[in-house]
C-alpha positions as CSV (number, residue, x, y, z in Angstrom):
1,M,85.9,124.6,107.8
2,A,85.9,125.5,104.1
3,S,83.7,128.4,103.1
4,Q,80.5,127.3,101.3
5,S,78.0,129.1,99.2
6,F,74.6,128.8,100.9
7,N,72.9,130.7,98.1
8,P,69.8,128.5,97.1
9,D,69.9,130.1,93.6
10,E,73.5,129.2,92.9
11,G,73.8,128.4,89.2
12,K,70.0,129.1,88.6
13,R,70.6,131.7,85.9
14,R,72.9,129.5,83.9
15,K,70.6,126.5,84.1
16,L,67.5,128.6,83.2
17,V,69.3,130.1,80.2
18,G,70.2,126.6,79.0
19,A,66.6,125.4,79.6
20,W,65.1,128.3,77.6
21,L,67.6,127.8,74.8
22,L,66.6,124.2,74.5
23,L,62.9,125.1,74.6
24,I,63.2,127.8,72.0
25,V,65.3,125.6,69.6
26,G,62.8,122.8,70.1
27,L,59.8,125.0,69.4
28,F,61.6,126.5,66.3
29,V,62.2,123.0,64.9
30,F,58.5,122.2,65.6
31,W,57.5,125.4,63.8
32,I,59.7,124.5,60.8
33,G,58.2,121.0,60.5
34,W,54.6,122.2,61.0
35,H,55.0,124.9,58.4
36,W,57.0,122.8,55.9
37,P,54.3,123.1,53.2
38,A,54.5,126.9,53.5
39,I,58.3,126.8,53.3
40,E,58.2,124.6,50.2
41,H,55.8,127.0,48.5
42,G,57.5,130.1,49.8
43,T,54.3,131.5,51.4
44,L,52.5,131.2,54.7
45,A,49.3,130.9,52.8
46,A,50.2,127.3,51.9
47,G,49.1,124.3,54.0
48,L,48.2,120.6,54.1
49,A,44.6,119.4,54.0
50,R,42.7,116.1,54.0
51,G,41.0,115.9,50.6
52,E,39.0,113.4,48.5
53,I,39.3,111.9,45.1
54,L,36.3,113.1,43.0
55,Q,37.1,111.6,39.6
56,V,39.8,109.6,37.9
57,T,40.1,109.9,34.1
58,P,42.6,108.1,31.8
59,S,44.7,110.6,29.8
60,S,47.3,110.3,27.1
61,R,50.5,108.3,27.4
62,H,49.4,106.1,30.3
63,R,48.6,109.1,32.5
64,F,45.6,109.7,34.6
65,D,43.8,113.0,35.5
66,V,42.8,112.9,39.1
67,L,40.2,115.5,40.3
68,I,40.7,116.3,43.9
69,G,38.5,118.2,46.3
70,Y,39.6,119.8,49.6
71,K,38.9,122.8,51.8
72,D,41.5,125.5,52.2
73,S,42.4,127.3,55.5
74,S,39.2,129.4,55.4
75,G,37.0,126.3,55.0
76,T,36.2,127.1,51.3
77,P,35.7,124.0,49.1
78,Q,38.2,123.9,46.3
79,T,39.0,121.5,43.4
80,N,41.9,120.9,41.1
81,L,43.1,118.4,38.5
82,D,46.2,116.6,39.3
83,R,48.0,114.3,36.8
84,W,49.6,111.0,37.8
85,R,51.4,108.3,35.9
86,H,49.7,105.4,37.7
87,D,46.1,104.4,38.4
88,T,46.2,103.8,42.1
89,F,43.5,106.2,43.3
90,R,39.8,105.4,43.6
91,V,36.8,107.8,43.7
92,G,36.0,108.6,47.3
93,E,39.5,107.8,48.6
94,K,40.9,110.2,51.2
95,V,44.3,111.8,50.3
96,W,46.6,114.5,51.6
97,V,46.5,117.7,49.5
98,D,49.3,120.3,49.5
99,Y,47.6,123.6,48.6
100,V,48.0,127.4,48.5
101,D,45.1,129.6,49.6
102,G,43.6,131.4,46.6
103,A,45.5,129.3,44.1
104,P,43.7,126.0,43.7
105,E,45.6,125.3,40.5
106,R,48.7,124.9,42.7
107,A,47.1,122.1,44.8
108,Y,48.4,118.5,44.4
109,I,48.3,115.2,46.0
110,D,51.2,114.6,48.3
111,P,51.0,111.3,50.3
112,S,54.5,111.7,51.7
113,M,53.9,115.2,53.2
114,P,52.7,114.0,56.7
115,T,55.7,111.8,57.0
116,Q,58.0,114.7,56.0
117,V,56.4,117.0,58.6
118,A,56.7,114.4,61.3
119,M,60.3,113.7,60.5
120,L,61.2,117.4,60.5
121,M,59.4,117.9,63.8
122,A,60.8,114.9,65.5
123,P,64.4,116.3,66.2
124,G,62.8,119.1,68.2
125,L,61.2,116.7,70.7
126,P,64.3,115.6,72.7
127,G,65.6,119.2,73.1
128,F,62.1,120.5,74.1
129,A,61.6,117.7,76.6
130,I,65.1,118.2,78.1
131,G,64.6,121.9,78.3
132,L,61.2,121.5,80.0
133,W,62.7,119.0,82.4
134,L,65.6,121.3,83.2
135,L,63.4,124.3,83.7
136,V,61.0,122.5,86.2
137,R,63.9,120.8,88.0
138,T,65.8,124.0,88.4
139,L,62.9,125.9,89.8
140,R,61.9,123.0,92.1
141,R,65.4,122.6,93.5
142,C,65.9,126.3,94.2
143,A,62.6,126.3,96.1
144,Q,63.6,123.2,97.9
145,R,66.9,124.7,99.0
146,R,65.3,127.8,100.3
147,R,63.3,125.5,102.6
148,A,66.5,123.6,103.4
149,L,68.0,126.7,105.0
150,T,65.4,126.8,107.7
151,D,63.8,123.3,107.9
152,W,66.5,120.8,107.2
153,T,69.1,119.4,109.6
154,R,72.8,120.2,109.2
155,E,75.5,117.5,109.3
156,D,79.2,117.3,108.7
157,A,80.3,115.9,105.3
158,R,83.6,114.0,105.6
159,A,86.5,113.1,103.3
160,P,85.6,115.6,100.6
161,R,87.3,115.4,97.2
162,I,87.1,117.2,93.9
163,Q,85.9,115.5,90.8
164,L,87.1,117.5,87.8
165,L,85.7,117.1,84.3
166,Q,87.8,118.7,81.6
167,M,87.0,119.1,77.9
168,A,89.4,120.7,75.4
169,P,87.6,120.9,72.1
170,G,89.9,123.6,70.8
171,S,93.2,122.4,72.2
172,R,94.5,121.5,68.8
173,F,93.9,125.0,67.6
174,G,95.2,126.7,70.7
175,G,91.8,127.1,72.4
176,S,91.4,127.1,76.1
177,A,90.1,124.0,77.9
178,L,86.6,123.9,79.2
179,R,86.2,122.3,82.6
180,T,83.7,121.9,85.5
181,W,83.9,120.3,88.9
182,R,81.9,119.0,91.8
183,V,82.5,117.8,95.3
184,H,82.2,114.2,96.5
185,A,82.0,113.5,100.2
186,R,80.6,111.1,102.8
187,V,78.0,111.5,105.5
188,L,77.0,109.2,108.4
189,D,73.3,108.3,108.0
190,P,71.0,107.4,110.9
191,S,71.7,103.7,110.5
192,A,75.4,104.4,111.3
193,H,76.5,103.7,107.7
194,W,78.6,106.0,105.6
195,R,76.8,107.3,102.5
196,D,78.4,108.9,99.5
197,I,77.0,112.3,98.5
198,R,77.9,114.9,95.9
199,S,77.3,118.6,95.1
200,D,76.0,120.0,91.8
201,W,78.4,120.7,89.0
202,A,80.1,124.1,89.6
203,G,80.2,125.4,86.0
204,G,82.7,128.2,85.7
205,L,83.5,128.6,89.4
206,R,87.1,128.4,90.5
207,V,88.2,125.0,91.9
208,P,88.7,125.3,95.7
209,E,91.6,123.8,97.6
210,L,90.2,120.9,99.7
211,D,91.9,118.0,101.5
212,A,90.5,114.9,103.1
213,H,90.3,116.7,106.5
214,S,88.3,119.7,105.2
215,A,84.9,119.8,106.9
216,L,81.8,120.8,104.9
217,T,78.2,121.2,105.9
218,V,75.5,119.1,104.2
219,M,71.8,119.8,104.8
220,I,69.5,116.7,105.0
221,D,65.7,116.6,104.8
222,P,64.5,115.0,108.1
223,R,61.4,113.6,106.4
224,H,63.3,112.2,103.5
225,P,66.9,111.4,104.6
226,R,68.0,110.4,101.1
227,R,67.3,114.0,100.0
228,Y,70.2,116.3,100.7
229,W,72.0,119.5,99.6
230,L,75.8,119.8,99.7
231,P,76.5,123.5,99.0
232,L,79.5,124.3,96.8
233,P,82.7,125.4,98.6
234,I,84.0,128.8,97.5
235,A,87.6,129.1,96.3
């Protein structure tokens, strides 16, 4: 029988590092998007507020002076005169105001800013979601496998074979290939049908030598027979 690793935390550290990296990158992208007005102004005192048009006055050369009112981050009411080339604003209309605390003269109407913030935050959502899923899944599976060692039934896995996944991004430049592998096997279920099973991906572990007659142990949850754990063979 091939030697197997019955460590329920096998690969846990690598997966948790990947999960936390995805979470941190996702949160950083969120932070960049949420603080985009501050980044544009070069100060964390900048922000985005919902303001109101107080007055619209025609100016020279087909321009219009638009008086806006808003509240800064401290809740203090502020006003500023913004100049526009078109007369599309009406008194009482709600607008988005890009402002800097303590400098109302730098406030201006910016209808596109919420869209910019949303577009900058959006790329962080997939990474954050995947990182959270990977974190929860890894912790749950490690806890599940600790229970498997004592509560699950053990069966023989037959006809094992290695599935090798190889990637060589640096091969043109003399770099070493990146590869990972996992084991595919079959197990006889209670209905006397053969069922295909597989292990987790092995990451950087050495590929073991297996043949079709190598016997491996698979642990099966007696309450949920479709749930199993095929521990990785050790080279």
